[in-house]
C-alpha positions in Angstrom: -26.4 18.9 -17.7 -25.5 20.2 -14.2 -25.9 17.9 -11.2 -25.3 18.5 -7.4 -24.7 15.9 -4.7 -23.1 15.9 -1.3 -20.1 14.4 0.4 -17.9 15.0 3.5 -14.4 16.3 3.8 -12.3 15.8 7.0 -9.7 18.2 8.3 -8.4 16.3 11.3 -11.6 15.2 13.0 -13.6 18.3 11.9 -15.9 17.6 9.0 -17.2 19.9 6.3 -20.1 19.3 3.9 -18.9 19.3 0.3 -21.1 19.9 -2.7 -19.9 17.9 -5.7 -21.0 19.9 -8.7 -20.8 18.2 -12.1 -21.1 20.0 -15.5 -21.0 18.0 -18.7 -21.2 19.7 -22.1 -20.2 19.2 -25.7 -16.6 20.0 -26.6 -13.1 18.5 -26.7 -13.1 15.5 -24.3 -11.7 16.7 -21.0 -12.0 15.6 -17.4 -11.1 18.3 -14.8 -11.6 18.5 -11.0 -11.3 21.9 -9.3 -12.1 23.1 -5.8 -8.7 22.6 -4.1 -8.3 18.8 -4.5 -5.2 17.0 -3.4 -3.2 14.6 -5.5 -5.3 11.6 -4.5 -8.5 13.3 -5.5 -7.0 14.3 -8.9 -5.9 10.6 -9.4 -9.5 9.6 -9.0 -10.3 10.5 -12.7 -8.7 7.3 -14.1 -10.4 5.1 -11.4 -13.8 6.7 -12.0 -13.6 6.4 -15.8 -12.5 2.7 -15.6 -15.2 1.9 -13.0 -18.0 3.4 -15.1 -16.9 1.6 -18.2 -16.5 -1.7 -16.4 -20.0 -1.2 -15.1 -21.3 -1.5 -18.7 -21.9 2.2 -19.0 -20.5 4.3 -21.8 -18.2 7.0 -20.4 -19.1 10.4 -21.9 -16.6 11.7 -24.5 -17.4 15.3 -23.6 -16.1 18.1 -21.5 -16.5 17.1 -17.8 -15.9 19.7 -15.1 -16.2 18.7 -11.4 -16.2 21.4 -8.7 -15.8 20.5 -5.1 -17.4 23.4 -3.2 -16.5 25.3 -1.1 -13.2 25.9 -2.9 -11.4 27.3 0.2 -11.3 23.9 2.0 -8.7 21.4 0.8 -10.2 18.0 -0.3 -8.2 15.0 0.6 -8.3 11.2 0.2 -10.0 8.8 -2.1 -13.5 9.0 -0.6 -14.7 11.4 -3.4 -14.5 8.7 -6.0 -18.1 7.6 -5.4 -19.8 11.0 -5.2 -18.0 12.2 -8.4 -19.1 9.0 -10.2 -22.7 9.5 -9.1 -22.6 13.1 -10.3 -21.4 12.0 -13.7 -24.1 9.3 -13.9 -26.8 11.9 -13.0 -25.6 14.3 -15.6 -25.7 11.7 -18.4 -29.1 10.5 -17.5 -28.2 7.0 -16.2 -29.8 7.7 -12.8 -33.3 8.6 -14.1 -35.6 7.6 -11.3 -34.0 9.7 -8.5 -36.0 11.1 -5.7 -34.3 14.5 -5.6 -35.7 15.3 -2.1 -33.8 12.3 -0.9 -30.6 13.2 -2.8 -30.5 16.6 -1.1 -30.2 14.7 2.3 -27.8 12.0 1.1 -24.0 11.9 1.5 -21.9 9.6 -0.7 -18.6 8.2 0.5 -16.4 5.6 -1.1 -13.3 4.7 -3.1 -13.8 2.9 -6.4 -11.9 0.0 -7.8 -11.2 -0.2 -11.6 -13.8 -3.0 -11.9 -16.6 -0.9 -10.3 -16.3 -2.4 -6.8 -16.6 0.1 -3.9 -13.6 -0.5 -1.7 -13.2 0.0 2.1 -12.4 3.6 2.7 -10.5 5.2 5.6 -12.3 7.7 7.8 -15.8 6.5 7.1 -16.8 6.3 10.7 -15.6 9.8 11.4 -17.4 11.0 8.2 -20.7 9.4 9.2 -20.5 10.9 12.7 -19.9 14.4 11.1 -22.8 13.8 8.6 -25.1 13.1 11.5 -24.0 16.3 13.3 -24.6 18.3 10.1 -28.2 17.1 9.9 -27.8 14.6 7.0 -30.5 11.8 6.9 -28.8 9.2 4.7 -25.2 8.1 3.9 -24.1 5.7 1.2 -20.9 3.9 2.2 -18.8 0.9 1.1 -20.2 -2.5 2.3 -16.7 -3.2 3.7 -17.1 -0.4 6.2 -20.6 -1.4 7.4 -19.4 -3.1 10.6 -17.6 -0.1 12.0 -20.6 2.2 11.6 -23.3 -0.1 12.8 -23.3 1.6 16.3 -24.3 5.0 14.9 -27.9 5.7 15.5 -30.1 8.4 14.1 -28.7 8.0 10.6 -29.8 5.8 7.6 -26.6 4.1 6.5 -26.8 2.2 3.2 -23.9 -0.2 2.5 -23.2 -0.9 -1.2 -20.7 -3.3 -2.8 -20.5 -2.1 -6.4 -21.3 0.9 -8.6 -23.9 -1.3 -10.5 -25.7 -2.1 -7.3 -25.8 1.6 -6.3 -27.2 2.5 -9.7 -30.0 -0.1 -9.3 -30.7 1.1 -5.8 -30.9 4.8 -6.7 -33.2 3.9 -9.7 -35.5 2.0 -7.3 -34.8 -1.3 -9.1 -33.6 -3.0 -5.9 -33.9 -2.5 -2.2 -30.9 -2.4 0.1 -31.6 -2.7 3.8 -30.0 0.1 5.9 -27.4 -0.9 8.4 -29.1 -1.9 11.6 -27.6 -0.6 14.9 -26.0 -3.5 16.7 -25.6 -4.0 20.5 -22.1 -3.3 21.6 -20.4 -5.6 24.1 -17.2 -4.0 25.5 -14.2 -6.1 26.5 -14.3 -6.5 30.3 -12.1 -9.6 30.8 -8.4 -9.7 30.0 -5.8 -12.4 29.9 -3.6 -10.5 32.3 -4.4 -9.8 36.0 -2.7 -8.0 38.9 -3.0 -11.3 40.8 -0.4 -12.7 38.5 2.3 -10.5 40.1 3.7 -11.6 43.4 4.5 -8.8 45.8 4.8 -5.1 44.7 1.8 -4.2 46.8 2.9 -0.6 47.3 3.3 -0.2 43.5 -0.1 -1.8 42.9 -1.6 0.7 45.3 0.1 3.6 43.4 -1.3 2.3 40.1 -4.8 2.0 41.7 -4.6 5.6 42.8 -3.4 6.6 39.3 -6.2 4.7 37.6 -8.8 6.2 40.0 -7.8 9.7 39.2 -6.4 9.4 35.6 -2.9 10.4 36.8 0.3 10.0 34.8 2.8 7.5 36.3 6.6 7.1 36.3 8.0 3.8 37.6 11.8 3.7 38.4 13.5 0.4 39.2 16.1 -2.1 38.3 15.8 -4.4 35.2 13.6 -7.4 36.0 11.7 -5.6 38.8 8.4 -6.0 36.9 7.8 -2.4 35.6 6.5 -3.4 32.1 4.4 -6.2 33.5 2.7 -3.8 36.0 2.2 -1.2 33.3 0.4 -3.6 30.9 -2.0 -4.6 33.7 -3.2 -1.1 34.4 -5.6 -1.6 31.6 -7.4 -4.3 33.6 -8.4 -1.9 36.4 -9.4 1.2 34.4 -13.1 1.9 34.1 -14.8 0.2 31.2 -15.0 2.2 28.0 -18.3 4.0 27.6 -20.1 4.1 24.2 -19.3 7.9 23.9 -15.6 7.2 24.6 -15.6 4.3 22.1 -17.1 6.5 19.4 -14.5 9.2 20.0 -11.7 6.7 19.9 -13.0 4.9 16.9 -13.2 8.1 14.9 -9.4 8.6 15.4 -8.5 5.0 14.5 -10.9 5.2 11.5 -8.8 8.0 10.0 -5.6 6.1 10.7 -6.8 2.9 9.0 -6.3 1.2 12.3 -9.6 -0.6 12.8 -10.1 -4.4 13.0 -13.0 -6.3 11.5 -14.9 -5.7 14.6 -15.0 -2.0 13.6 -15.7 -0.3 16.9 -12.9 0.0 19.5 -14.2 -2.2 22.3 -11.5 -1.6 25.0 -9.3 1.2 26.0 -6.2 1.6 23.8 -2.8 0.6 25.0 -0.1 2.1 22.8 3.6 1.2 23.3 5.7 3.0 20.7 9.3 2.0 20.3 12.0 4.4 21.6 13.3 4.8 18.0 9.9 6.1 16.7 10.2 9.5 15.0 8.4 12.6 16.4 5.8 12.5 13.6 4.6 9.0 14.6 4.4 10.0 18.2 2.8 13.5 18.0 1.3 13.2 14.6 2.0 15.0 11.3 3.3 14.2 7.9 2.6 15.8 4.5 -0.9 14.7 5.0 -1.3 15.1 8.8 -2.4 11.9 10.5 -3.0 11.2 14.2 0.1 10.1 16.1 0.5 7.7 19.1 -0.7 10.4 21.5 -4.0 10.6 19.7 -4.3 6.8 19.1 -4.0 6.4 22.9 -7.0 8.8 23.5 -9.1 7.4 26.3 -6.5 4.8 27.0 -2.8 4.4 28.0 0.4 5.6 26.3 3.3 3.6 27.6 6.9 4.6 27.2 9.2 1.8 28.3 12.7 3.0 29.3 11.9 6.7 29.1 15.5 7.9 28.9 16.0 6.0 25.6 13.5 8.2 23.8 14.7 11.2 21.8 14.8 14.4 23.9 12.8 16.2 21.2 10.0 13.7 21.4 9.9 13.9 25.2 9.7 17.7 25.2 7.0 17.6 22.5 4.9 15.6 25.0 4.4 18.5 27.3 1.6 20.1 25.2 -0.6 17.0 24.8 -0.1 16.1 28.4 -1.2 19.5 29.5 -3.8 20.5 26.9 -5.3 17.0 26.1 -5.3 18.1 22.5 -2.7 18.3 19.7 -2.9 20.8 16.9 -0.9 20.3 13.7 -0.6 23.4 11.5 -0.4 23.2 7.8 -1.0 25.6 4.9 -4.1 23.6 4.1 -5.5 24.1 7.6 -5.2 23.3 11.3 -5.6 19.6 12.2 -6.8 19.0 15.7 -6.8 15.6 17.4 -7.8 14.9 21.0 -5.2 13.1 23.1 -6.7 12.6 26.6 -4.6 9.6 27.7 -3.0 8.3 30.8 0.8 8.5 30.4 2.6 5.6 31.9 6.4 5.3 31.7 9.3 3.4 33.2 13.0 3.9 33.5 16.1 2.5 35.2 17.6 4.6 38.0 21.0 4.7 36.2 22.8 3.6 33.0 23.6 0.1 34.4 20.2 -0.1 36.1 21.2 -1.0 39.6 21.5 2.2 41.5 19.8 1.6 44.9 19.3 -2.1 44.2 19.5 -4.3 47.3 21.1 -7.3 45.5 23.4 -6.0 42.8 26.0 -3.2 43.0 25.8 -0.1 40.8 28.8 0.4 38.6 28.0 3.9 37.6 29.8 7.1 38.7 27.7 10.0 40.1 28.4 12.0 37.0 27.1 9.2 34.8 24.0 8.9 36.9 23.4 12.7 36.8 23.9 12.8 33.0 21.6 9.8 32.6 18.8 11.3 34.7 19.2 14.8 33.2 17.7 13.4 29.9 14.4 13.9 31.6 13.5 17.6 32.0 11.9 19.0 35.2 9.0 20.4 33.2 8.1 16.9 31.9 8.5 15.3 35.4 6.2 18.0 36.8 3.5 16.7 34.5 3.8 13.2 35.9 1.7 13.1 39.1 2.9 9.8 40.5 6.6 8.8 40.6 7.2 5.5 42.3 10.2 3.3 43.0 9.8 -0.4 42.0 12.0 -2.8 43.9 12.7 -6.3 42.8 10.5 -8.9 44.4 12.3 -11.1 46.9 12.5 -14.9 46.3 10.6 -15.5 49.6 7.7 -13.6 48.3 7.7 -15.4 44.9 7.7 -18.8 46.6 5.0 -17.9 49.1 1.4 -19.0 48.9 0.1 -15.5 49.4 -2.6 -14.6 46.9 -2.5 -11.1 45.6 -5.6 -9.1 45.1 -7.1 -9.6 41.7 -7.8 -6.8 39.1 -11.6 -7.2 39.5 -11.5 -6.1 43.2 -9.2 -3.2 42.5 -11.4 -2.1 39.6 -14.4 -2.0 41.8 -12.8 0.6 44.0 -11.5 2.5 40.9 -15.1 2.6 39.5 -16.5 4.0 42.7 -13.9 6.8 42.9 -14.5 7.6 39.2 -18.2 7.8 39.8 -17.6 10.3 42.6 -15.5 12.4 40.2 -18.0 12.2 37.3 -20.7 13.5 39.6 -18.5 16.2 41.1 -17.3 17.5 37.7 -20.4 16.8 35.5 -20.9 20.4 34.5 -17.3 21.4 34.2 -16.2 19.6 31.1 -13.7 17.3 32.9 -13.8 13.7 34.0 -11.1 13.1 36.6 -9.0 14.7 39.2 -5.9 14.7 36.9 -7.7 17.4 34.8 -8.2 19.9 37.6 -7.0 23.4 36.8 -5.5 25.8 39.3 -8.8 27.4 39.9 -10.6 24.1 40.4 -7.9 22.8 42.7 -8.7 25.7 45.0 -12.4 24.9 44.8 -12.4 21.1 45.2 -9.1 20.2 47.0 -10.1 21.3 50.5 -7.7 20.2 53.2 -7.7 20.3 57.0 -5.1 22.2 59.1 -3.0 19.2 59.9 -2.8 18.2 56.2 -1.9 21.8 55.3 1.1 21.8 57.7 2.3 18.5 56.3 2.0 19.8 52.7 4.0 23.0 53.5 6.8 20.8 55.0 6.8 18.6 51.9 7.0 21.6 49.6 10.2 22.8 51.3 11.9 19.4 51.7 11.2 18.2 48.1 11.9 21.7 46.6 8.6 21.4 44.6 7.6 23.7 41.9 4.1 25.2 42.0 3.0 22.6 39.4 4.5 19.8 41.7 2.6 21.3 44.7 -0.7 21.1 42.7 0.1 17.6 41.6 0.3 16.4 45.2 -3.1 18.0 45.9 -4.7 16.3 42.9 -3.3 12.9 43.9 -4.4 13.5 47.5 -7.9 14.4 46.2 -8.0 11.0 44.5 -6.9 9.1 47.6 -9.6 10.9 49.5 -12.1 9.8 46.9 -11.0 6.2 47.3 -11.7 6.6 51.0 -15.0 8.4 50.2 -13.8 11.5 52.2 -14.9 15.0 51.2 -12.0 16.7 53.0 -8.4 15.8 52.3 -6.7 14.9 55.6 -3.0 14.4 56.6 -3.1 10.7 55.8 -4.1 11.5 52.2 -1.4 14.1 51.9 1.2 11.7 53.4 0.4 9.1 50.8 0.4 11.6 47.9 3.9 12.9 49.0 5.1 9.3 49.1 4.4 9.1 45.4 7.0 11.9 44.9 9.7 10.1 46.8 11.5 9.2 43.6 13.1 12.6 43.8 16.0 11.0 45.7 17.0 9.7 42.3 16.0 12.6 40.1 17.6 15.3 42.3 21.0 13.8 42.5 
């Protein structure tokens, strides 16, 4: 008997509807899966046979042929265990009370254990989202994945624990309540706060501007100046994650098996990969391409501590995701696309010993050593970092003072207002912040007065800026003007934006 049911195949974040066709007939016992399956799909045969037998059902000693259509798309992962099992059970008549009009609009997803239990499966959230977009009405998933998909509306999601339970449900012997959409409460309070850091007001202001416009940041300073502490607190002033952004982010983390019991990502990601991490873990890839740190940081922050310690190949590979906000991994099986719209935050010492320009400790490095050290960072990468700020060590007088620094909540209020202005301005353009402005859009939205234009021309010559560097100053100035609620960029905004390129005194040595 021939049976047909549906499942989902993912290539990157792109989903394809897969028809699982099962044909069982008399002949020499054989179990074959065709339709371009990978090794994990082929291995499912033993899991499926054992799961059916341990569910007190006789496995057919016949010729079993499974076709995963369409055959031109590679099928990957263990999520096909459940649909293949259901196809076999349909073909041998175990599922005898099926409503075929419902089956046509049902997708099955799940990995089987040998005892018939349906295990937690990677990528279920992404698959459910794709099923919804493809017009599917009902999805059968593992009970262990129910928490992460409970925020998806417009889709009947049925969580099941075992193959036996699923059989009874499909035969109308029991009722399983669909997953009810839950109210999401995003994380808004953090254990860290900008008020914890004494001094560094100029750096905090730069990070406020960066957060308001989504700009990339480089902090250069001596060891112990507080660069890492400042970077970790940027998260506390970024706008709260929206439900749309949370779903986008969760889809990526679902594929990477990087979700907590909570399921949905409730705060912006903060990724801090070690400098020894290989390029595959940063950019993404592998035999079976998976999202790298640049994608796991989507809608959040990617922090590189001590930038010069990272492999030059890794740093140069960052240029594409920083510019395009998307990474494409090419394989024979297809092109895997992952979004990577993150805020790049990084820090570095000004020289090998770390004390070049320090007011308290003398630098022991020669000029050639400093030059060699700084040359590890290419100009093309630096051009993609809008804000470059020097971080000086806080003086003891400041540490011991009773002065109370502004807390993150107040800074965040200003950031939210600026972001709201940008969202309204760019609502029909497919971008969210000033950092994403193209050359054409810069000309349209970065209007400056005559005094500001003269100042910008002088800065261009003095700092020997590239065209990209020139545009970066305009983007930052646009953000500063938004923080001041000004439509036209004036000289004050340009002056502050230029100040955030002052680190060139180190980098151009």
